[in-house]
C-alpha positions in Angstrom: 160.9 65.2 132.3 158.0 63.3 130.5 156.5 64.3 127.5 152.6 64.0 126.7 152.5 64.2 123.4 151.9 60.3 123.3 148.4 60.4 125.4 147.2 63.7 123.5 144.7 62.3 121.0 144.6 63.5 117.1 141.4 66.2 117.6 140.2 65.6 114.1 140.6 62.0 114.5 138.7 62.5 118.2 136.0 64.4 116.3 135.6 62.3 113.6 135.1 58.6 115.9 132.6 60.8 118.5 130.3 62.3 116.0 131.1 60.8 112.5 128.0 59.1 111.0 127.0 55.6 110.2 127.2 54.7 106.4 123.2 54.8 105.7 122.8 56.8 108.6 122.2 60.0 107.3 118.8 60.4 105.6 116.7 57.3 107.6 116.4 58.1 110.7 116.4 62.0 110.1 113.4 61.2 107.7 111.4 59.0 109.9 111.8 61.6 113.1 110.6 64.4 110.4 107.2 62.2 109.1 106.7 61.9 113.2 106.7 65.6 113.9 104.3 66.0 110.4 101.8 64.0 111.8 102.1 65.1 115.0 101.3 68.6 113.7 98.1 67.2 111.5 96.4 66.0 114.8 96.9 69.3 116.5 93.7 71.6 116.3 94.9 74.0 113.6 96.4 70.6 111.9 93.5 68.6 111.4 91.0 71.4 110.8 93.9 72.4 108.0 93.7 68.8 106.8 90.1 68.2 107.3 88.9 71.5 105.1 91.7 70.7 102.5 90.8 66.8 102.0 86.9 67.8 102.2 88.0 70.4 99.5 90.0 67.6 97.3 87.1 65.1 97.7 84.8 67.8 96.2 86.8 68.5 93.5 87.3 64.7 92.4 83.7 64.1 92.7 82.2 66.6 90.9 82.3 64.8 87.5 79.8 62.3 89.4 77.0 64.0 90.0 77.1 66.9 87.4 76.7 66.7 83.2 80.0 69.1 82.7 81.0 72.5 83.3 79.3 73.8 80.3 76.1 72.7 80.4 73.4 75.1 79.7 70.0 75.7 80.7 67.2 77.9 79.4 67.2 80.2 82.9 70.0 82.6 83.0 70.8 84.3 86.2 68.6 82.2 87.9 68.5 82.8 91.9 70.4 80.3 94.4 68.0 77.2 94.8 68.3 74.0 95.6 68.9 72.5 91.8 71.7 75.6 91.5 73.1 76.7 95.0 74.8 79.9 93.5 72.3 80.2 91.2 73.2 80.3 87.0 75.3 82.6 85.0 74.7 84.7 81.6 74.5 81.4 79.8 72.5 79.9 82.1 75.2 77.1 83.6 75.4 76.1 87.1 77.8 78.6 88.6 78.3 75.9 91.6 79.3 73.2 89.4 81.7 75.6 87.3 82.9 76.6 90.5 84.3 73.4 91.9 85.4 72.5 88.2 87.3 75.8 88.3 88.6 74.4 92.1 89.7 71.3 90.1 91.6 73.9 87.7 93.2 75.4 90.5 94.3 72.0 92.3 95.9 71.0 89.8 98.2 74.1 89.3 98.9 73.9 92.6 99.2 69.9 93.0 101.9 70.4 89.8 103.7 73.7 89.6 104.6 74.2 93.8 106.3 70.6 94.0 108.2 71.1 90.6 109.2 74.6 92.3 110.4 73.2 95.6 112.4 70.4 93.8 114.0 73.2 91.4 114.6 75.6 94.3 116.3 73.0 96.4 118.1 71.6 94.0 119.5 75.0 93.0 120.0 76.1 96.5 121.7 73.0 97.2 123.5 73.1 94.5 125.1 76.5 95.2 127.2 74.4 97.8 129.2 72.8 95.6 131.3 76.0 94.2 130.6 79.3 96.0 131.0 81.2 92.5 127.6 79.0 91.3 126.1 80.0 94.9 126.9 83.7 94.4 125.5 83.3 90.7 122.3 81.7 91.5 121.8 84.2 94.3 121.8 87.1 92.4 119.9 85.2 89.6 117.1 84.9 92.9 117.4 88.6 93.3 116.5 89.6 89.9 113.2 87.3 90.2 112.4 89.1 93.4 112.8 92.2 92.0 110.1 91.7 90.0 106.2 91.6 91.4 105.2 87.8 90.8 101.7 89.5 88.9 104.2 92.0 86.4 106.5 88.6 86.1 102.8 86.4 85.2 101.5 89.1 82.6 105.3 89.4 81.0 105.6 85.4 80.6 101.6 85.4 79.4 102.4 88.0 76.9 105.6 85.5 75.3 103.7 82.2 75.8 99.9 83.1 75.6 97.7 83.1 78.2 96.6 79.3 79.8 97.6 76.6 81.8 101.6 76.9 80.7 101.7 80.2 81.5 100.6 79.8 85.0 102.7 76.9 85.9 105.5 78.2 84.2 105.0 81.8 86.6 104.3 79.9 89.9 107.2 77.8 89.2 109.4 81.1 88.7 107.6 83.2 91.1 108.8 80.2 94.0 112.4 79.3 93.1 113.8 82.2 95.3 111.7 81.3 98.2 112.6 77.7 97.9 116.5 78.7 96.8 117.4 80.9 99.6 115.7 78.4 102.4 117.6 75.8 101.1 120.9 78.0 100.9 120.5 79.3 104.4 120.1 75.9 105.8 123.1 74.5 104.3 125.1 77.4 105.5 123.8 76.4 108.8 124.4 72.6 108.9 127.9 73.0 107.2 129.2 74.6 110.7 127.6 71.3 112.5 129.8 68.7 114.1 128.5 65.8 111.8 129.5 67.6 108.5 132.6 68.6 109.5 133.4 64.8 111.1 132.5 63.7 107.4 134.6 65.8 105.9 137.4 64.8 108.0 136.6 61.1 107.2 137.4 62.1 103.3 133.4 61.7 102.5 132.4 63.1 99.4 131.4 66.9 99.2 128.2 66.1 97.1 127.6 62.6 99.3 127.4 65.0 102.4 125.2 67.5 100.4 122.5 64.7 99.4 122.9 61.9 102.1 123.4 64.5 105.4 122.5 68.1 104.9 119.5 68.0 102.7 117.4 65.4 105.0 118.5 68.2 108.0 117.2 71.0 106.2 114.1 69.7 104.7 111.8 71.2 108.2 111.7 75.0 107.0 111.3 74.1 102.9 108.4 71.7 103.9 106.8 74.7 106.3 107.3 77.0 103.1 105.5 74.8 100.8 102.0 75.5 102.7 102.7 79.2 102.5 103.7 78.9 99.1 100.3 77.2 97.9 98.5 80.7 99.0 101.0 82.4 97.0 100.3 80.3 93.9 96.5 80.5 94.4 96.7 84.0 94.9 99.0 84.0 91.3 96.3 82.3 89.4 93.5 84.2 90.5 95.2 87.9 89.6 96.3 86.7 86.2 92.8 85.3 85.5 91.0 88.3 86.6 93.1 90.6 84.0 92.5 87.8 81.3 95.6 85.8 81.6 95.1 82.8 83.1 92.9 79.7 82.1 91.3 80.5 78.9 87.0 80.3 78.4 85.5 78.0 78.3 86.8 75.8 81.1 87.2 77.2 84.3 89.2 78.5 87.4 88.2 80.6 90.4 90.1 83.3 88.8 88.2 83.2 85.8 84.5 83.0 87.2 85.6 86.3 89.7 87.2 88.2 86.3 83.4 87.1 84.7 81.2 87.5 87.5 82.5 91.0 88.4 81.0 92.4 85.5 77.9 91.5 86.3 77.9 91.9 90.1 75.3 95.1 90.4 72.5 92.9 89.4 73.9 89.2 89.8 76.0 89.8 93.0 75.9 86.0 94.0 77.9 85.2 90.8 81.4 85.7 92.9 80.3 84.2 95.7 80.8 80.6 95.5 84.5 81.4 93.7 85.3 83.9 96.5 84.5 81.4 99.4 86.2 78.3 98.0 89.4 80.6 97.6 88.7 82.1 101.1 88.4 78.6 102.3 91.5 76.7 100.2 94.0 80.0 101.6 92.8 79.3 105.0 93.5 75.4 104.7 97.0 75.8 103.6 97.6 78.6 106.2 96.1 76.0 109.0 98.9 73.6 107.8 101.5 76.1 107.7 101.0 77.7 111.0 100.5 73.6 112.4 104.0 72.2 111.0 106.0 75.5 112.1 104.7 74.9 115.6 105.7 71.5 115.2 109.0 72.0 113.7 109.7 74.7 116.5 109.3 72.9 119.0 111.2 69.8 118.7 
C-alpha cells in the first residue's frame, strides 16, 4: 500500500502561494481603483449636482473679499429691504447681510475642512489601532460609547464653557463628536478584512501585524470612511449652527451662518429677510454634501 502524504500540499503554504499579496501591491492598485470609483460617482447626476453646488459655494466664499469692503462695513440705512446693492437687505448696524452671509460661509467651510479631516484621521487611526491589541480595542470602544452617550450639542456646550466660546471650542467639539463614528467604522472594517484570505496569507508569510494593518487592511477599508465623511460634514454644519444659535459658537463681529441666524431671530417679526440668506446657504451646503454621500455610497456598493 502506498501513502499519499508526499503528494498532499501543506494547506498553509498553498494558501500563501495562491493568495499572498505581492510586495508593495497592497495599497497602490486598491487606491487607484478607489479613485476611479469616486470619479465615477461624481459623474452621476446626484454626484455631479453635489460637486457643482459645493464648488459654487466654495468659489463664492473665496471670492467675496474681491467684491466687498469687508463683513463689518456699515452704511447709514439699517434694516433696508432687499435691493440690487443689498440682495438680503441690511442689518441692525447697516451692514450688508448678503456679504456677511458669504463671510459666514467662509467661516463654516474652514471649520468643516479642518475639523472633519482631523476627526477622520484620528478616528480611523484609533479604530485600526484597536486591532493591535484586544484590550486596547475594547478600551477605545468604551470611550466611543461614552462620547456617544452625550448629545453633540450638550457636549459642545460643556466644551465651550470650559474653553470659552469660539473657533477652538467649535473645532474640538466637531472632532470629538465625530470620532466615534469613524472609530467604529474603522474597527468594523478591520474585523471584516481580518477574515479575508489575503490577510491570512500575509500572516502565514510572517508579515508584521502593523504592516498588514497599514498596507493591506486600511486601503481595503477606506470606502465606508470616505462615504461617511460626506455625512460627517452635514453633522458638523449643524453642530456649528446649533452652538452659534445659543451664543457659544463664533463670536461677533466675525460672522458665521449660525451667528447670523442667532442675531436674525431677534428681528424676525419685522425683518424676516434677515434669516433668509443664512438659512438658504445652510440648506444648500447640507444638500450638496447629502447628494455627494448618496452618489459615493451608490458607487461603492455597486462595485
